[in-house]
C-alpha positions in Angstrom: 5.3 32.1 4.8 5.8 32.3 8.6 9.3 31.3 9.9 7.8 28.3 11.8 6.0 27.0 8.8 9.1 27.5 6.6 11.2 25.6 9.1 8.7 22.7 9.2 8.8 22.6 5.4 12.6 22.6 5.3 12.7 19.7 7.8 10.3 17.5 5.9 11.6 18.2 2.4 15.2 18.2 3.4 15.1 14.8 5.2 13.1 13.2 2.5 15.3 14.5 -0.3 18.6 13.5 1.4 17.4 10.1 2.3 16.3 9.6 -1.4 19.8 10.6 -2.4 21.3 8.0 0.0 22.8 10.6 2.3 23.5 8.9 5.7 20.5 9.4 8.0 22.5 11.2 10.7 23.8 13.7 8.2 20.3 14.1 6.6 18.8 14.8 10.0 21.6 17.2 11.2 21.7 19.3 8.0 17.9 19.6 7.8 17.7 20.6 11.4 20.5 23.3 11.0 18.9 24.7 7.8 15.5 24.8 9.5 17.0 26.6 12.5 18.6 29.2 10.1 15.0 30.0 8.9 14.0 30.6 12.5 17.0 32.3 14.1 19.3 33.4 11.3 22.8 31.9 10.6 24.5 33.1 13.7 21.7 32.1 16.0 21.2 28.8 14.3 24.9 27.9 14.7 24.8 28.5 18.4 21.4 26.9 19.1 22.1 23.8 17.0 25.4 23.1 18.7 23.9 23.7 22.1 21.0 21.3 21.4 23.3 18.6 20.1 25.6 18.9 23.1 22.7 18.9 25.5 21.2 15.8 23.8 24.3 13.6 24.4 25.2 15.2 27.8 23.3 12.5 29.7 24.6 10.1 32.4 22.1 7.3 31.4 23.4 7.5 27.8 26.8 6.3 29.0 25.3 2.9 29.3 25.2 2.6 25.6 28.9 2.6 24.8 29.5 0.1 27.7 26.8 -2.3 26.5 28.1 -1.9 22.9 31.6 -2.9 24.1 30.1 -5.8 26.1 28.4 -7.0 23.0 31.7 -6.9 21.0 33.5 -8.8 23.8 30.8 -11.4 23.8 31.0 -11.8 20.1 34.7 -12.6 20.3 34.8 -14.3 23.7 33.4 -17.7 23.1 30.0 -16.9 24.6 28.0 -17.5 21.4 29.0 -21.2 21.1 28.0 -22.0 24.6 24.6 -20.3 24.2 24.0 -22.2 21.0 24.8 -25.5 22.7 22.4 -24.6 25.5 19.7 -23.6 23.0 20.1 -27.0 21.2 19.5 -28.8 24.5 16.3 -26.8 25.2 14.7 -27.2 21.7 16.5 -30.3 20.4 13.4 -32.4 20.5 11.3 -30.1 18.4 10.9 -30.7 14.6 13.4 -28.7 12.7 15.6 -28.6 15.7 18.5 -26.8 14.1 16.4 -23.9 12.9 14.6 -23.7 16.2 18.1 -23.7 17.9 19.0 -20.7 15.8 15.9 -18.9 17.0 16.4 -19.6 20.7 20.2 -19.0 20.5 19.6 -15.6 19.0 17.1 -14.7 21.7 19.6 -15.8 24.4 22.6 -14.1 22.8 20.6 -11.0 22.1 19.4 -11.0 25.7 22.9 -11.0 26.9 24.3 -8.5 24.4 21.3 -6.4 23.6 22.5 -6.1 20.0 20.6 -7.7 17.1 23.5 -7.3 14.6 26.0 -8.9 16.9 23.6 -11.8 17.5 22.9 -12.3 13.8 26.7 -12.3 13.1 27.8 -14.5 16.0 25.0 -17.1 15.9 24.6 -17.1 12.1 28.3 -17.8 11.6 28.0 -21.0 13.7 24.5 -22.1 12.7 24.6 -21.6 8.9 27.1 -24.3 8.1 25.3 -26.8 10.4 22.0 -26.1 8.7 23.4 -26.3 5.2 24.9 -29.7 6.1 21.5 -30.9 7.3 19.9 -30.0 4.0 18.3 -26.6 4.9 17.8 -24.1 2.1 20.5 -21.5 2.6 18.1 -18.6 2.0 15.7 -20.0 4.6 18.5 -20.4 7.1 19.6 -16.8 6.6 16.0 -15.7 7.0 15.6 -17.6 10.3 18.8 -16.0 11.6 17.7 -12.5 10.5 14.1 -12.8 11.8 15.1 -14.1 15.3 18.0 -11.8 16.0 16.0 -8.6 17.0 14.4 -10.5 19.9 17.5 -9.3 21.9 16.5 -5.7 21.3 13.4 -6.4 23.4 14.6 -8.8 26.0 16.7 -6.9 28.6 19.2 -5.3 28.6 18.4 -3.2 25.6 20.1 -0.1 24.3 16.9 0.8 22.4 14.9 1.0 25.6 17.6 3.2 27.1 17.1 5.7 24.3 13.3 5.6 24.7 13.7 6.1 28.4 15.8 9.2 27.8 13.1 10.7 25.5 10.0 9.7 27.5 11.4 10.2 31.1 10.4 6.7 32.1 12.1 4.2 34.3 14.8 2.1 32.5 14.2 -0.8 35.0 10.5 -0.8 34.2 11.1 -0.7 30.5 13.6 -3.6 30.7 11.1 -5.7 32.5 8.3 -4.6 30.1 10.3 -5.9 27.2 10.4 -9.5 28.4 6.8 -10.4 27.3 7.0 -8.8 23.8 10.5 -10.4 23.4 9.0 -13.8 24.1 6.1 -13.1 21.6 8.8 -12.2 19.0 10.6 -15.5 19.6 7.4 -17.6 19.6 6.3 -16.0 16.3 9.6 -17.1 14.7 9.4 -20.6 16.1 5.9 -20.9 14.8 7.0 -20.0 11.2 9.8 -22.6 11.5 7.4 -25.2 12.6 5.0 -24.5 9.7 7.9 -24.6 7.2 9.2 -27.9 8.5 5.7 -29.4 8.2 6.0 -28.8 4.5 9.5 -30.2 4.3 9.5 -33.6 6.1 13.2 -34.1 5.4 13.9 -31.4 7.9 11.9 -32.9 10.8 15.0 -34.4 12.3 15.3 -33.8 16.1 18.5 -33.8 18.1 17.9 -35.8 21.3 20.5 -35.1 23.9 20.9 -37.4 26.9 20.0 -35.9 30.2 23.5 -36.1 31.7 25.1 -34.5 28.6 22.4 -31.8 28.5 22.9 -30.9 32.1 26.7 -30.5 31.4 26.0 -28.3 28.4 23.6 -26.1 30.4 26.0 -25.9 33.3 28.7 -24.6 30.9 26.3 -21.9 29.7 25.5 -20.7 33.2 28.4 -18.2 33.5 27.3 -16.6 30.2 23.6 -16.3 31.2 24.6 -15.2 34.7 25.5 -11.8 33.3 21.7 -11.1 32.8 21.1 -11.9 36.4 23.9 -9.6 37.6 23.0 -6.7 35.3 19.2 -6.8 35.6 19.2 -8.0 39.3 21.5 -5.1 40.2 19.3 -2.5 38.5 16.1 -3.9 40.0 17.5 -4.1 43.5 18.8 -0.5 43.2 22.3 -1.7 43.9 23.6 0.1 40.8 22.2 2.2 37.9 21.8 1.1 34.3 25.1 2.9 33.4 27.0 1.2 36.3 25.5 -2.2 35.3 26.8 -1.7 31.8 30.3 -1.1 33.1 30.1 -4.2 35.2 28.9 -6.1 32.2 32.1 -5.1 30.3 34.3 -6.3 33.2 32.4 -9.5 33.5 32.7 -10.2 29.7 36.4 -9.5 29.9 36.9 -12.0 32.8 34.7 -14.6 31.1 36.5 -14.2 27.7 39.9 -14.7 29.3 38.6 -17.6 31.4 37.3 -19.3 28.2 40.8 -18.5 26.6 39.0 -16.9 23.6 40.2 -13.3 24.2 43.7 -12.0 23.7 45.1 -8.8 25.0 46.5 -8.0 21.5 42.9 -8.1 20.1 41.5 -5.6 22.6 42.5 -2.4 20.7 40.6 -3.7 17.6 37.5 -4.5 19.8 37.6 -1.1 21.4 37.8 0.5 18.0 34.8 -1.5 16.8 32.8 -0.5 19.8 33.9 3.2 19.4 32.7 3.3 15.9 29.3 1.9 16.7 29.0 4.3 19.7 30.0 7.3 17.6 27.2 6.5 15.2 24.6 6.2 18.0 25.7 9.3 19.8 25.8 11.4 16.6 22.2 10.2 15.9 21.2 11.2 19.4 22.8 14.6 19.1 21.3 15.6 15.7 17.9 14.1 16.7 17.9 16.4 19.8 18.4 19.4 17.5 15.7 18.1 15.2 13.2 17.7 18.1 13.8 21.2 19.3 13.1 22.6 15.8 10.0 20.4 15.5 8.7 21.8 18.9 9.4 25.4 17.8 7.5 24.8 14.5 4.7 23.1 16.4 5.0 20.0 14.2 4.0 17.5 17.0 0.9 19.6 17.8 -0.1 19.8 14.2 0.3 16.0 13.7 -1.7 15.4 16.9 -4.5 17.7 15.8 -4.5 16.1 12.4 -4.8 12.5 13.7 -7.4 13.5 16.3 -9.3 15.3 13.6 -9.6 12.1 11.6 -10.9 10.0 14.6 -11.0 10.0 18.3 -11.1 6.2 18.5 -8.0 5.0 20.4 -7.8 1.7 18.4 -7.7 3.4 15.1 -5.2 6.0 16.3 -2.9 3.2 17.5 -3.2 1.4 14.2 -2.4 4.6 12.3 0.7 5.0 14.5 1.8 1.5 14.0 1.4 1.7 10.2 3.4 4.9 10.1 6.2 3.4 12.3 6.3 0.3 10.1 6.8 2.4 7.1 9.4 4.6 8.8 11.3 1.6 10.1 12.0 0.4 6.5 14.3 3.3 5.9 15.3 4.6 9.4 17.2 2.9 12.2 15.4 2.5 15.6 17.4 5.1 17.5 16.6 8.2 15.3 13.0 6.9 14.8 12.5 6.7 18.5 14.1 10.1 19.1 11.9 11.7 16.4 8.5 10.1 16.8 8.3 9.5 20.6 7.8 13.2 21.3 5.1 13.3 18.6 3.1 10.2 19.5 3.5 9.9 23.2 1.3 13.0 24.1 -1.4 11.6 21.9 -1.5 8.1 23.5 -1.3 9.8 26.9 -4.6 11.4 26.2 -6.1 8.0 25.9 -4.6 6.8 29.1 -2.1 4.5 27.6 0.9 3.8 29.8 4.2 5.2 28.4 5.8 1.9 29.4 3.3 0.0 27.2 3.8 2.5 24.4 7.6 2.0 24.7 7.3 -1.7 24.0 4.9 -1.0 21.1 7.3 1.4 19.4 10.4 -0.7 20.0 8.8 -3.9 18.8 7.5 -2.1 15.7 10.9 -0.6 14.8 12.6 -4.0 15.4 10.6 -5.2 12.3 12.3 -2.4 10.3 15.8 -3.9 11.0 14.9 -7.0 9.0 13.0 -5.2 6.3 14.6 -3.8 3.1 15.8 -1.4 2.0 17.7 -0.4 5.2 17.3 -3.6 7.3 20.9 -3.9 8.6 20.2 -7.3 10.3 18.9 -8.7 7.1 22.0 -7.6 5.3 24.3 -9.1 7.9 22.5 -12.4 7.8 22.6 -12.6 4.0 26.4 -11.8 4.1 27.0 -14.4 6.7 25.2 -17.0 4.5 27.2 -15.8 1.5 24.0 -14.9 -0.4 22.5 -12.0 -2.3 19.7 -10.2 -0.6 16.9 -11.2 -3.0 16.5 -14.9 -2.1 16.6 -14.1 1.6 13.9 -11.4 1.2 11.6 -14.0 -0.4 12.1 -16.4 2.6 11.7 -13.8 5.3 8.2 -12.7 4.2 6.4 -15.4 6.3 8.4 -14.2 9.3 7.4 -10.6 8.7 3.7 -11.6 8.5 4.0 -13.5 11.8 5.9 -10.7 13.5 3.5 -8.1 12.5 0.7 -10.3 13.9 2.8 -10.4 17.1 2.9 -6.6 17.0 -0.8 -6.3 17.2 -0.8 -8.8 20.1 1.6 -6.5 21.9 -0.4 -3.4 21.1 -3.8 -4.7 22.1 -2.8 -6.9 25.1 -1.1 -4.3 27.3 -0.7 -6.8 30.1 2.1 -8.5 28.2 4.1 -5.3 28.8 2.8 -4.0 32.1 2.2 -7.1 34.2 5.8 -7.9 35.0 7.0 -4.4 35.9 3.8 -3.9 37.9 4.2 -7.1 39.9 7.8 -6.1 40.6 6.7 -2.7 41.9 8.4 -0.7 39.2 5.2 1.1 38.0 2.0 2.0 39.8 
């Protein structure tokens, strides 16, 4: 067997086997990439090449935005921002049937948009909303499912760490990707709200609405303005060219610190713990980026992207069928792989194929991110699903049963995003971020 073919076989079998044995995904990718490189270059050459590729993969200025945004999310989670955003969401959707569940959906979208982290949104919003919904007679498993399903909207609505990773791999504008995520993020939120509305129609006892007086509502919204202003500062600064995405992330950290102390929710004594939490999350992400860079190099050497491209195009040259095939593959991948490594692995494989059909890399970025967001609420790996179940104090099984309708609606939204490219491209085009 040729060295390139042997390397490809080692990659595929090694990753599949280690994932089946519950080896952490970063370790599975890293070890498989190293063993495959040994087949190509020998032990000494593999050691040098793998370490160089891993270092090169994380030696990127735009990637510095990720630890800052992660830290900003941790500070928001502890700084009293979640409560104000939940109150604001209640004012906005309080008149709709099933107002508490709808509030959960909108609050997750708002908190996720500020923090860019689905897990942080699920934990912060779920902790506040679950007791309220239980008191109003909501099924606990349904409440947990609502919280889990709506939390990933923040991975699409800017700022988003996931789009930063995709930008690194695809060499596309971070600002354009941020704006492209707004439409799909709203589609995600609308799909969740629709499922809640249909559920409440079958449970008349949950149709209670929370009517807030105009004066009181304006006061609540005014209190939430400082929290929401961070989006304006971060995104506005990037779009105006006043600072880069990395600089905006650093400014977000400073802003969250000031806001947390102003709300009297942050204490200096708690900062070391928050820094440690952010450091752990950042370490995981950076390790994934590094080992995925080594993996991408081996795949290119073994011509795996070209072989997959030739295989898919050999089946059909219909762009619609090709896109459906890609989306199905990514939906399956997302059930056992986090978005970051999946983007790093599959973007170099699929992007050249869609480029042949004239599909914008910006539009494809929203497709792949939306698709992989479904994976974070899908077992067996779905970390947001696990967090929501833990917050509700439930086993995973009853929550899975209740989240199925949300998955159906969200997959329907995926095909809207795939086949209505204007949802992704209109806003960045109007703002002059893409041609």
